[in-house]
N, C-alpha and C positions, 0 to 999 in steps of 0.2 A: 615214138621213133625205135624201129625195130631193128636200127644198128647196136643197143646197146649188150645184144647176147654176142652179136656178132665181131665186136671190136672186145671185148674179153679175152685179153693173153698172144692182140694182134699188138705188130710194133709198129709207130708211125713214125712215116721219115727217117727208117731203120736208125730210130737213135729212143724211140720212148713204149716203150712194150711197158702195155694198159696193164691193170690190175684187176680194175673195180667202178663203176660207178658208182660216184658219190653226189647226186645231185642235176636238176630238171631246169631250164629256165623256159622263157617262151621261143629261142633264137635255138637253143641248143642243149647236150650232156655236158656234163665235166666229167671227170675220170680221175682216179689219185692210179697213178703211172709211174712207169721207172722211169729216166735219164739218165743214156750208162753211159755215156761221155763223162758226164761228171757222177756219175756214183748216187744219186740223191734222188728223190721222192720229190713231185713234186704232179701238180694240179694241171690239168689237157684239155684244154673246150675246145670243142671240136663242134662245128655249127650243122643245125638237122638236115640232112639231103631236102625234106617236103620244105622245106623255109628257103631253102636257096633257090631250088623250081618253084614253087608261091610267091614269092618276093623279092628276091634275089639275096644278092649276098652282101649289097651295097652295107649296109644299116654296119655289119656285123666288120665289118673293116676297117670302117668309123670305131666302135670299139675296140679296134685292134689301137685304132692311131690314138683313139683318147688315154688309152689305159698308158701307150708308150712313154705320154709326155708328163706322165704325174707322174711324181718324187718326193713324197710323203709317209713318214713312220706306221698311217695308219689305214691307206693305202696299198692293196697289194700286188707287187711289180710286174712290171711283163720280162720276162724272161726270151721267149723265141714263138716265132710266129710265121704260119707256110701253112706247104696244101700238098696236101697225099693221098694219091690215087683218088683225087676228087671232091676230102675233102677238107675241108679248109678250119685253122684249128688258131689258139693257141697256146702259150709255156706258162702257168706263175707258180711262185713256191704251192706246196704243198702245207697248209694250216691241219693241226693234226689237235686233235679234239672239240669240245661240248661248244656248238654254235649257243650264238645270244637267245636264240628260241627257243633251246632244248631249254640250257642253266632257265629261262622265265616259264616251260611248263612247269622244270618239276621244286624248282626254290617258288613261286606264284609272283612273291618278291621281294623284291634284293636289295638290299643293304644300302640307304641312303648313301655315302660315302659311297661307294658301285653305279650306282646310278648315275655319281655325277661324275666319276672321273670317265664313267663310260659315253656319259652324256660335251663333257671335252675334249673327248677324242676323237666321238663324229663332226661336231662340231667345227671342229678343229681341220680338217679334212677335206670337210663339207668347202670354207674357208678355200686349202688350197687348188679341189676342183674347179671355184667357180674361177679364182683369180687368171685359173687358164681356160676359162669362157664354159666347160662343162653344165652345163646343169641336167639333174636329174630329173627323168620324164616328170615322178611325183612331183618333187617342186614346181614341178613350169605348171601343174597343171591346180597347183595351190595356187599359183602367183594366180595363173588364168581366171578361177573359181571368184580372188581378190576382188580383178580388175571387175569381173561383171555385175558385181551387189554398188560398184560408187558407180 
């Protein structure tokens, strides 16, 4: 996506000032940004305009609606969403620190107690999502493969 350099330093919706890119996904880019109204650091996810032109914005809008209806200690909450200068976005808390992937890369093997705690927390969050009829695409693919074997 070419917008990474364009958005650095830019203010979105007269409120969120973009610091820098922190991650990319299939649908968009996540930036570390500053929420001027609440004087806090946030994560700002912006839909890639090329994705929007190619397949539309429906999936991104569903992602926003899904995030808005989930409330759980191990699921990042949605603070805000909207459109600014043709860019669809949503806002979440910025969680600073090492990702699980980074930690595993660094440590190679997690201590058993940490691995069990993380597994319980992830399973609990997935149970919450499933209770709200949310099924992650990876889980959907696994279920489909299991049904093909029967």
